[in-house]
ZAMARGU-4260 file (C-alpha; in steps of 0.2 Angstrom, whole numbers, plus 5000, padded with zeros to 4 digits):
<rodrens>
0) 5000/5000/5000 | 5008/5016/4994 | 4994/5027/5001 | 4998/5032/5019 | 4982/5043/5021
5) 4971/5039/5036 | 4985/5031/5046 | 4988/5045/5058 | 4970/5047/5061 | 4967/5029/5064
10) 4981/5028/5077 | 4975/5043/5085 | 4957/5036/5086 | 4963/5020/5093 | 4974/5028/5107
15) 4962/5042/5112 | 4947/5030/5109 | 4936/5043/5101 | 4934/5051/5084 | 4930/5068/5093
20) 4947/5067/5103 | 4957/5061/5088 | 4950/5075/5078 | 4956/5088/5090 | 4973/5079/5090
25) 4976/5079/5071 | 4966/5095/5067 | 4951/5088/5059 | 4932/5087/5061 | 4926/5071/5070
30) 4917/5066/5053 | 4933/5069/5044 | 4942/5057/5055 | 4929/5045/5053 | 4928/5046/5034
35) 4948/5044/5033 | 4947/5028/5043 | 4933/5021/5033 | 4942/5025/5017 | 4958/5016/5024
40) 4948/5001/5028 | 4941/5001/5011 | 4959/5001/5003 | 4964/4987/5015 | 4949/4977/5011
45) 4945/4974/5030 | 4937/4982/5045 | 4950/4988/5057 | 4937/4996/5070 | 4920/4991/5077
50) 4910/5006/5081 | 4897/5008/5094 | 4888/5024/5101 | 4899/5023/5117 | 4916/5015/5111
55) 4928/5010/5097 | 4935/4992/5098 | 4949/4984/5087 | 4945/4970/5076 | 4958/4956/5075
60) 4965/4963/5059 | 4964/4981/5068 | 4976/4976/5082 | 4989/4969/5070 | 4988/4985/5058
65) 4988/4997/5074 | 5004/4989/5081 | 5014/4990/5065 | 5006/5009/5061 | 5011/5015/5079
70) 5029/5008/5076 | 5029/5018/5060 | 5023/5034/5067 | 5035/5033/5082 | 5050/5031/5069
75) 5044/5046/5060 | 5044/5056/5076 | 5061/5050/5080 | 5068/5054/5064 | 5060/5071/5066
80) 5069/5073/5082 | 5086/5067/5076 | 5086/5079/5062 | 5081/5094/5073 | 5094/5089/5086
85) 5108/5089/5072 | 5104/5107/5068 | 5102/5111/5086 | 5085/5120/5085 | 5069/5116/5094
90) 5057/5110/5081 | 5044/5096/5078 | 5029/5090/5088 | 5031/5090/5107 | 5018/5081/5117
95) 5016/5084/5135 | 5007/5074/5149 | 5002/5084/5164 | 4987/5085/5176 | 4974/5098/5170
100) 4975/5109/5186 | 4994/5110/5185 | 4994/5113/5166 | 4979/5126/5167 | 4987/5136/5181
105) 5005/5138/5175 | 5008/5131/5158 | 4993/5137/5147 | 4995/5156/5153 | 5014/5156/5149
110) 5012/5146/5132 | 5013/5162/5122 | 5030/5165/5129 | 5036/5147/5124 | 5028/5148/5107
115) 5036/5165/5103 | 5053/5159/5107 | 5051/5143/5098 | 5040/5145/5083 | 5045/5128/5075
120) 5038/5118/5089 | 5020/5112/5089 | 5015/5109/5107 | 5001/5096/5111 | 4995/5095/5130
125) 4988/5079/5136 | 4978/5083/5152 | 4974/5068/5163 | 4977/5060/5180 | 4994/5053/5183
130) 4996/5034/5177 | 5010/5022/5178 | 5011/5022/5158 | 5021/5038/5157 | 5024/5038/5138
135) 5007/5031/5132 | 5001/5040/5116 | 5018/5045/5111 | 5021/5057/5125 | 5038/5066/5124
140) 5038/5074/5142 | 5028/5070/5157 | 5027/5081/5172 | 5023/5072/5188 | 5022/5078/5207
145) 5033/5067/5217 | 5048/5055/5214 | 5046/5044/5199 | 5058/5030/5196 | 5059/5019/5181
150) 5071/5011/5168 | 5077/5023/5154 | 5070/5037/5163 | 5077/5054/5165 | 5070/5065/5179
155) 5073/5083/5183 | 5065/5094/5197 | 5057/5109/5190 | 5048/5116/5206 | 5038/5111/5221
160) 5021/5111/5228 | 5013/5109/5245 | 4997/5102/5251 | 4984/5115/5257 | 4970/5111/5268
165) 4955/5124/5265 | 4937/5128/5267 | 4925/5142/5263 | 4922/5155/5276 | 4903/5151/5276
170) 4908/5133/5281 | 4920/5138/5295 | 4907/5151/5302 | 4894/5138/5303 | 4904/5123/5309
175) 4920/5131/5317 | 4938/5131/5312 | 4948/5116/5316 | 4965/5120/5325 | 4973/5103/5325
180) 4972/5089/5312 | 4963/5078/5323 | 4949/5090/5324 | 4944/5086/5306 | 4937/5070/5311
185) 4923/5080/5318 | 4920/5088/5301 | 4914/5084/5283 | 4929/5082/5273 | 4929/5081/5254
190) 4942/5068/5249 | 4950/5065/5232 | 4945/5048/5225 | 4959/5039/5216 | 4954/5031/5200
195) 4968/5018/5202 | 4964/5011/5219 | 4945/5016/5220 | 4949/5023/5238 | 4949/5041/5245
200) 4966/5047/5248 | 4973/5050/5266 | 4977/5068/5270 | 4995/5073/5274 | 5002/5084/5289
205) 5017/5087/5298 | 5022/5090/5316 | 5040/5097/5318 | 5050/5086/5307 | 5038/5071/5308
210) 5025/5068/5294 | 5009/5058/5296 | 4994/5055/5287 | 4976/5055/5293 | 4961/5046/5286
215) 4946/5059/5286 | 4927/5055/5284 | 4915/5064/5273 | 4900/5062/5262 | 4908/5067/5246
220) 4923/5060/5237 | 4928/5067/5219 | 4940/5060/5207 | 4944/5078/5200 | 4954/5091/5210
225) 4945/5106/5201 | 4928/5098/5207 | 4935/5097/5225 | 4940/5115/5225 | 4923/5120/5218
230) 4913/5109/5231 | 4924/5116/5245 | 4921/5134/5239 | 4902/5131/5239 | 4903/5126/5257
235) 4900/5108/5256 | 4915/5104/5268 | 4934/5105/5270 | 4947/5099/5258 | 4965/5096/5255
240) 4973/5099/5238 | 4989/5105/5231 | 4992/5124/5234 | 4992/5127/5216 | 4975/5120/5213
245) 4967/5131/5226 | 4977/5146/5222 | 4963/5155/5211 | 4950/5151/5224 | 4961/5157/5239
250) 4966/5173/5230 | 4947/5177/5226 | 4942/5174/5244 | 4932/5158/5241 | 4942/5147/5251
255) 4953/5151/5267 | 4968/5141/5272 | 4967/5132/5288 | 4980/5121/5299 | 4993/5131/5291
260) 5005/5126/5305 | 5004/5108/5301 | 5008/5109/5282 | 5020/5095/5277 | 5036/5097/5267
265) 5034/5102/5249 | 5034/5088/5236 | 5044/5091/5220 | 5037/5094/5203 | 5047/5083/5191
270) 5049/5083/5172 | 5052/5066/5165 | 5058/5060/5148 | 5067/5045/5141 | 5086/5045/5143
275) 5090/5031/5131 | 5095/5044/5118 | 5101/5062/5118 | 5086/5073/5122 | 5082/5083/5106
280) 5082/5102/5107 | 5063/5103/5109 | 5063/5094/5125 | 5078/5104/5132 | 5069/5120/5127
285) 5053/5116/5135 | 5062/5110/5152 | 5070/5127/5153 | 5053/5135/5150 | 5046/5125/5164
290) 5060/5130/5176 | 5055/5148/5173 | 5036/5147/5177 | 5034/5132/5190 | 5030/5137/5207
295) 5045/5134/5219 | 5058/5131/5204 | 5071/5143/5212 | 5067/5141/5229 | 5071/5128/5242
</rodrens>
């Protein structure tokens, strides 16, 4: 087959599990992606995807074709990076995996600066909750909070964040302000629900140099940090999130920090990329950019 049309659209649809998300990724309409994949199937003479209203499923032929096509696209991306590295200029597609609150708070507002300084780089931000598969979907850089180890993995600290316990003034006026962590057991606490474990996360505190966790109680657990902040701002209870996630609500007065004498040590913000080859110029340029904009990058 000498016609490569539809391959990028097919791979994007498989990895993102949606024609709509694939369309955003490749810069087309959902119907355009669907038609491109259908024409690809017609050229191959076989069905690659089984489509329903809720999901896309690979057929046996589709699984084999996807595996080969993904290797092809990764090879093309590597070739692009090699050429860019040889001439020492940041260029090509740069795919960044980051959580939505961190990306929205710091990266998106500063993107005009990076793009003005690196006009030949196409930035793609993938917003999702952290997972073990750092480089799924062809990610070049992953940004994580906390130390991460792995084979063929380079890690560099680019900033630091702290956990912030907070509530709305309405809630505190109605229920009182806790002055010690154990007082939280008498309050309605809004916890983060981990999609990986299915459990609400414990809260973190420190007393002197000793850190400890507390299993809190409440009638609401959410798997999205932004939703937690909004629920707390509406007076539904007390929550604990990273300081950057609550920053806007605190600055506007919708949330008030509490238990500020019990804040644990800051956790590092890390940028991760493969170290099995020399990092291309686009990765080095984006890492330097992150060092300029991330909280705590030049402190501690």
